[in-house]
C-alpha positions in Angstrom: -159.3 42.2 151.4 -159.1 45.4 149.3 -160.8 45.4 145.8 -158.4 48.1 144.5 -156.3 46.7 141.7 -152.7 46.1 142.5 -150.5 48.7 141.4 -147.6 47.5 139.3 -144.5 49.5 140.1 -142.4 50.1 137.2 -139.0 48.6 137.1 -136.3 51.3 138.1 -133.8 49.9 135.3 -136.4 49.1 132.7 -135.6 45.5 132.6 -132.0 46.0 131.8 -130.9 43.7 134.6 -132.8 40.8 133.1 -130.6 40.0 130.4 -126.6 39.2 130.7 -125.7 41.8 128.0 -127.3 44.7 129.5 -126.9 43.7 133.2 -123.2 43.7 132.9 -123.4 47.3 131.3 -125.9 48.4 134.0 -123.5 47.2 136.7 -120.5 49.1 135.3 -122.9 52.0 135.2 -124.0 51.9 138.8 -120.3 51.7 139.6 -119.3 54.9 137.9 -122.2 56.7 139.4 -121.1 55.3 143.0 -117.6 56.7 142.1 -116.9 60.2 140.4 -119.8 59.9 138.0 -119.7 61.2 134.5 -118.4 64.6 133.5 -120.8 67.6 132.6 -118.7 68.5 129.5 -115.6 68.1 127.6 -113.3 70.2 125.7 -113.0 69.0 122.3 -110.4 70.8 119.8 -110.8 68.7 116.8 -113.4 66.6 114.7 -112.7 63.4 112.9 -113.2 65.2 109.6 -110.7 67.9 110.5 -108.0 65.4 111.2 -108.4 63.6 108.0 -108.5 66.6 105.9 -105.4 68.1 107.8 -103.2 65.0 108.0 -104.5 62.5 105.4 -101.5 63.1 103.3 -98.9 62.2 105.7 -96.8 59.3 105.3 -97.3 55.9 107.0 -95.4 55.9 110.4 -95.4 59.6 110.9 -95.4 61.0 114.3 -96.4 64.7 114.6 -96.2 66.9 117.8 -99.8 68.3 117.0 -102.1 67.7 119.9 -106.0 67.0 119.6 -108.8 66.3 121.8 -111.6 64.3 120.2 -114.9 63.0 121.5 -117.5 60.7 120.2 -119.1 57.2 120.3 -116.7 54.3 120.5 -117.7 52.0 117.5 -115.1 49.3 117.5 -112.1 48.1 119.5 -109.3 45.8 118.3 -107.1 44.4 121.0 -103.4 43.5 120.5 -101.5 42.7 123.5 -100.5 46.1 124.9 -102.1 48.1 122.1 -105.8 48.8 121.5 -107.0 50.2 118.2 -110.4 51.9 118.9 -112.5 53.7 116.4 -114.5 57.0 117.5 -117.4 58.3 115.4 -118.6 62.0 115.5 -120.8 64.0 113.5 -118.2 64.3 110.8 -116.8 60.7 110.4 -114.5 58.4 112.2 -111.1 58.8 113.8 -108.6 55.9 115.0 -107.5 56.0 118.7 -104.0 54.5 119.0 -104.0 53.2 122.6 -100.6 52.3 123.9 -100.2 50.7 127.4 -96.7 52.2 127.6 -98.2 55.7 126.9 -101.4 55.4 128.9 -100.0 53.4 132.0 -101.4 50.1 133.3 -104.4 51.4 135.3 -105.8 54.1 132.5 -105.1 51.1 129.9 -107.4 48.5 131.9 -110.0 51.3 132.3 -109.9 51.9 128.5 -109.9 48.1 127.9 -113.1 48.0 130.2 -115.0 50.4 127.7 -117.7 48.9 125.7 -118.8 49.6 122.2 -121.5 52.5 122.2 -119.9 54.3 125.1 -119.2 58.0 124.6 -115.6 58.9 125.2 -113.4 62.0 125.1 -109.7 61.5 124.4 -106.5 63.7 123.9 -103.1 63.0 122.5 -100.8 63.6 119.7 -101.7 62.9 115.9 -99.9 60.2 114.2 -100.3 57.9 111.5 -99.7 54.2 111.7 -97.7 51.9 109.8 -100.6 51.3 107.4 -101.1 55.0 106.9 -104.2 55.4 109.2 -104.6 59.0 110.8 -105.0 58.2 114.4 -104.7 60.0 117.9 -102.1 58.3 120.1 -103.9 59.0 123.4 -102.3 60.0 126.7 -105.6 60.7 128.4 -109.2 59.7 128.1 -112.6 60.2 129.9 -115.7 57.9 129.9 -118.5 60.6 129.1 -121.6 58.5 129.1 -121.9 54.5 128.9 -124.3 52.9 126.5 -126.5 50.6 128.4 -127.8 48.6 125.4 -125.4 47.1 123.0 -125.4 48.5 119.4 -126.5 46.2 116.5 -124.3 43.6 115.1 -121.9 45.6 112.8 -122.1 43.2 110.0 -125.9 43.1 109.9 -126.8 46.6 111.5 -130.3 47.5 111.7 -132.0 45.6 109.1 -135.8 46.0 109.5 -136.9 49.0 107.6 -139.7 50.1 110.0 -137.3 49.5 112.9 -134.9 51.7 111.4 -137.5 54.6 111.1 -138.7 53.8 114.6 -135.3 53.6 116.4 -133.8 56.4 114.2 -131.1 57.1 117.0 -130.0 53.7 116.5 -130.0 53.9 112.7 -127.8 57.0 112.9 -125.4 55.3 115.0 -124.6 52.3 112.6 -125.8 53.3 109.2 -123.4 55.7 107.4 -126.1 56.3 104.7 -128.7 57.3 107.1 -126.1 59.7 108.5 -125.3 61.1 105.1 -128.7 61.6 104.2 -129.7 63.5 107.3 -126.5 65.7 106.8 -127.4 66.3 103.1 -130.9 67.2 103.9 -129.7 70.0 106.1 -127.3 71.2 103.4 -130.1 71.2 100.7 -132.2 73.2 103.0 -129.7 75.7 103.6 -129.0 76.2 100.0 -132.8 76.7 99.3 -132.9 79.3 102.0 -129.6 81.0 100.6 -131.1 81.0 97.2 -134.3 82.8 98.2 -132.3 85.3 100.4 -130.0 86.0 97.5 -133.0 86.9 95.5 -134.3 89.5 98.1 -136.9 87.4 99.7 -137.5 87.5 103.4 -138.3 84.5 105.5 -141.4 84.5 107.6 -143.5 82.4 110.0 -147.2 81.8 109.6 -149.5 80.0 111.7 -149.8 76.3 112.2 -153.1 76.0 114.1 -156.0 77.6 112.1 -159.7 78.3 112.4 -159.9 76.8 108.8 -157.6 74.6 106.8 -156.9 76.6 103.7 -154.6 77.0 100.8 -154.8 73.6 99.3 -157.2 70.8 98.4 -156.7 68.3 101.2 -158.2 66.7 104.2 -156.9 68.3 107.5 -156.1 67.2 111.0 -158.7 68.4 113.4 -158.2 69.4 117.1 -159.9 71.3 119.7 -158.7 74.5 121.6 -160.2 74.2 125.3 -159.6 77.9 126.3 -161.3 79.3 123.1 -163.9 76.4 123.1 -163.6 75.8 119.3 -162.3 73.3 116.7 -159.1 74.0 115.0 -157.1 72.4 112.2 -153.6 71.8 111.5 -152.5 73.9 108.5 -152.5 72.0 105.0 -150.6 74.8 103.4 -149.1 78.2 104.1 -150.2 79.9 100.9 -153.2 82.2 102.0 -151.2 83.8 104.9 -148.2 84.3 102.9 -150.3 86.1 100.2 -151.9 88.3 102.9 -148.3 89.4 103.7 -147.8 90.6 100.0 -151.1 92.4 100.2 -149.5 94.1 103.3 -146.3 95.1 101.3 -143.9 92.3 102.0 -143.2 91.9 98.3 -141.1 88.7 98.5 -141.7 86.2 101.0 -140.9 82.6 101.7 -141.4 80.0 104.4 -140.1 76.4 105.1 -142.5 74.8 107.2 -144.3 71.7 108.4 -147.4 70.7 106.8 -150.1 68.2 107.9 -152.5 66.3 105.6 -154.8 63.7 107.0 -154.1 61.3 104.0 -152.3 57.9 103.4 -148.8 57.0 103.7 -146.7 55.5 100.9 -143.5 55.9 99.3 -143.9 59.5 98.4 -146.3 60.8 101.1 -146.2 61.3 104.8 -148.9 62.9 106.9 -146.5 65.6 108.3 -144.1 66.9 105.8 -141.9 69.9 104.8 -143.1 72.5 102.2 -141.3 75.7 101.0 -143.6 78.1 99.7 -142.9 81.7 98.3 -144.6 84.5 96.9 -143.2 87.3 94.5 -144.9 90.4 93.6 -144.9 91.5 90.2 -144.0 88.1 88.8 -145.9 85.5 87.1 -145.6 81.7 86.8 -143.0 82.0 83.9 -140.6 83.9 86.2 -141.3 81.5 88.9 -140.3 78.6 86.4 -137.1 80.2 85.5 -136.2 80.7 89.3 -137.1 76.9 90.1 -134.7 75.5 87.4 -132.0 77.6 88.7 -132.5 76.7 92.3 -132.9 72.9 91.8 -129.6 73.0 89.8 -127.9 74.7 92.6 -129.2 72.3 95.1 -128.1 69.4 93.0 -124.5 70.8 92.9 -124.5 71.2 96.6 -125.7 67.6 97.0 -123.8 65.9 94.4 -121.2 68.1 92.8 -122.9 68.0 89.5 -126.3 68.5 87.6 -126.2 65.3 86.3 -127.4 62.6 89.0 -128.2 59.1 89.3 -131.9 58.2 90.6 -133.1 54.7 90.8 -130.4 53.4 88.6 -131.2 55.8 85.8 -129.4 59.1 84.9 -131.2 62.3 85.2 -129.7 65.6 83.6 -131.0 68.6 85.7 -128.7 70.8 83.9 -130.6 70.8 80.6 -133.6 73.2 80.1 -136.8 71.6 81.6 -139.6 70.6 79.2 -142.8 72.7 79.2 -146.0 71.1 77.9 -149.6 71.7 78.7 -151.5 69.3 80.8 -154.4 68.9 78.2 -151.8 68.1 75.3 -150.3 65.3 77.4 -153.6 63.7 78.1 -154.7 64.0 74.4 -151.4 62.2 73.4 -151.9 59.6 76.0 -155.6 58.9 75.0 -155.4 59.7 71.3 -158.4 62.2 71.6 -158.5 65.9 71.9 -159.3 67.4 75.3 -162.1 69.8 74.4 -164.0 71.6 77.1 -167.1 71.9 74.9 -167.2 68.1 74.4 -170.5 66.6 76.0 -169.6 65.7 79.5 -171.1 62.3 79.2 -168.4 61.5 76.5 -165.4 62.7 78.9 -167.0 60.5 81.6 -167.2 57.5 79.5 -163.4 58.2 78.3 -162.4 58.3 81.8 -164.2 54.9 82.6 -162.8 53.4 79.6 -159.3 54.1 81.0 -160.4 52.7 84.5 -161.3 55.6 86.4 -164.4 55.6 88.6 -166.0 59.0 88.0 -167.6 61.0 90.4 -171.0 62.4 89.4 -169.6 65.9 90.6 -166.7 66.0 88.2 -166.6 68.4 85.4 -164.3 68.5 82.4 -161.3 69.7 84.3 -161.4 67.0 86.9 -161.7 64.2 84.6 -158.7 65.6 82.5 -156.7 65.8 85.9 -157.5 62.3 86.7 -156.8 61.0 83.2 -153.4 62.8 83.5 -152.7 61.0 87.0 -153.7 57.6 85.7 -151.9 57.7 82.2 -149.2 60.2 82.3 -147.8 61.3 85.6 -145.9 58.1 86.4 -144.3 58.0 82.9 -142.5 61.3 83.0 -139.0 60.9 83.8 -137.1 63.8 82.5 -137.9 67.4 84.4 -141.0 68.5 82.9 -143.4 71.4 83.8 -146.8 70.3 83.4 -148.6 73.8 82.3 -151.9 75.2 82.4 -154.2 73.3 84.7 -158.0 73.1 84.4 -159.7 75.8 86.4 -161.8 73.3 88.3 -158.9 72.0 90.1 -157.1 75.2 90.6 -159.2 77.5 92.8 -156.4 79.8 93.7 -154.6 80.2 90.3 -155.1 83.0 88.0 -157.1 82.4 84.7 -155.1 81.7 81.7 -154.6 84.8 79.7 -155.4 82.9 76.4 -157.8 80.3 77.6 -160.7 80.7 80.1 -160.8 77.1 80.9 -157.4 76.9 82.2 -155.3 78.6 84.8 -151.7 79.8 84.7 -150.5 77.0 87.0 -147.8 74.4 86.6 -146.5 71.3 88.6 -142.9 70.2 88.1 -142.6 66.3 87.5 -139.4 64.4 87.6 -139.2 60.7 87.6 -142.7 60.0 88.0 -143.3 62.5 91.1 -144.4 65.9 91.6 -141.9 68.2 93.0 -143.4 72.0 92.7 -146.5 73.4 92.1 -146.7 77.2 91.1 -149.2 79.7 90.0 -149.8 83.2 88.5 -151.8 83.9 91.8 -155.5 84.7 91.4 -155.8 88.4 92.6 -159.4 89.3 91.8 -161.4 89.1 95.0 -164.6 88.7 93.1 -163.4 85.8 91.0 -162.0 84.2 94.0 -165.1 84.3 95.9 -166.8 82.8 92.9 -164.1 80.0 93.0 -164.7 79.5 96.7 -168.4 79.2 96.3 -167.9 76.4 93.6 -165.7 74.6 96.0 -168.1 75.1 98.8 -170.7 73.3 96.6 -168.6 70.5 96.0 -167.8 70.1 99.6 -171.6 70.1 100.3 -171.6 67.1 97.8 -169.3 65.3 99.8 -165.8 66.2 98.8 -164.1 66.6 101.9 -160.9 68.1 100.2 -162.7 70.9 98.7 -161.4 74.4 99.7 -163.6 76.3 102.2 -164.6 79.9 101.8 -161.9 82.0 103.5 -163.7 85.3 104.0 -160.8 87.0 105.7 -158.7 86.1 102.6 -161.1 87.7 100.3 -161.2 90.7 102.5 -157.3 90.8 102.2 -157.8 90.6 98.3 -160.2 93.5 98.4 -157.3 95.7 99.5 -155.5 94.8 96.5 -152.9 91.9 95.7 -150.6 92.9 93.0 -149.8 90.6 90.1 -148.0 87.8 92.1 -146.0 84.5 91.2 -146.3 81.8 93.8 -144.6 78.5 94.3 -144.7 75.4 96.5 -141.8 72.8 96.6 -142.1 69.5 98.5 -138.6 69.6 100.4 -138.8 65.9 101.3 -139.2 64.7 97.9 -136.4 67.0 96.6 -134.1 65.4 99.2 -135.1 62.0 98.1 -134.4 63.0 94.5 -130.9 64.3 95.3 -129.8 61.6 97.7 -131.3 58.8 95.6 -133.7 57.6 98.3 -136.7 56.0 97.2 -139.0 56.2 100.1 -140.0 59.2 102.0 -139.3 57.6 105.3 -135.5 57.7 104.5 -135.4 61.4 104.3 -137.5 62.3 107.4 -135.8 61.6 110.5 -139.2 60.6 112.5 -141.7 59.7 109.9 -145.2 58.8 110.8 -145.9 55.1 112.0 -148.2 53.1 113.6 -147.8 52.5 117.4 -145.9 49.3 118.3 -148.1 46.5 119.2 
């Protein structure tokens, strides 16, 4: 007797034959394959949205002579003797199919009656409105394009489990109108962002995803290994340093919309893989970028909602008013009731942080403590759009020193409704200062801070060729879509969010 383990052959039908609901659909599928099979294409002439726009004002009971060929997924069927009212869903919406046995003929009517909810169907006929005024296509021909072997979720309850909706996004999009609207709106918002930059003379570029060093942000990277080069590599945590290399090279206005990867936690506003827009403009500073961001967010709001006044988490937000501008140190001083003085003894700063429940790391200086006090006491409380200005130098290794205070930088973050949406600098362009900042970060890294910035020698070399005064920007695209679509968890705006493997 062989000691080899028995190989379990996979079921050719994936277990579909084991359940009555799927077994029946499987049998019909096999019958179709044994006959003429499924068509390779279908000539659609109209979308559901086109028909509602063109014929939505017709009187009830109107018969036109206009023909339309439509295609989509069959979402509902209501049988009334010799009539069937079916609902077809495509990417623009739903259209009713008016199926009359007298028009279609006995055999074709019976074949249509044999279709299942979820099947993909192409149909052609004339446009009418029913007695109830529903725009419909009275079909005289149809084709089964593809059969759904699994039934759709119950139409009344849909796909309720939140994690399953994210895991089976293809099903969620079939049955959840809100999920489809959000996906379509995301595309429109991203398109508007791109249009805004192109209208300002920026060019869109692409920079590497796989890097020798993870640079451009203070974050923990994902590590991998390149076999052919025999070296460890990292997925990018930002696009910043490569985009600024392009400005050095003479591309004076550049932007990139790309995927970013950070090996960090998952919560309502964080996903390890997310979309960031970064831009860099020569001869601008962070004040110029603030003005631009306000204009762009308002434009995106109008595209998404038709107005600059939006509703988010059942509260009104007015994006049309000038955004508030206030220094981080002033916000923290107001929250603690104590001035934020960089000459204050560090022991007193640590004691202040601990008083407010912050576990202080021994490597932190004044700037890091102020930043943590802001995160603990202020950030979540900001509702109206607010530029939090002039971050401490210690937490801003790539931002230019503030022209009026050497302890601070010309950096801001945009906060709305308790979340950060943008981060921007007057960019540090002094290679000597940049090297010093990198060395300070390297010291923090040696002390155990695995999010500290490594020294990027090639980037310093690029700076030595000369970076002009430059204003830089990063916008979290996923969070912006959350804001403008009134979604409260990032997984609702990412089609395939990061999830644990199914047990």
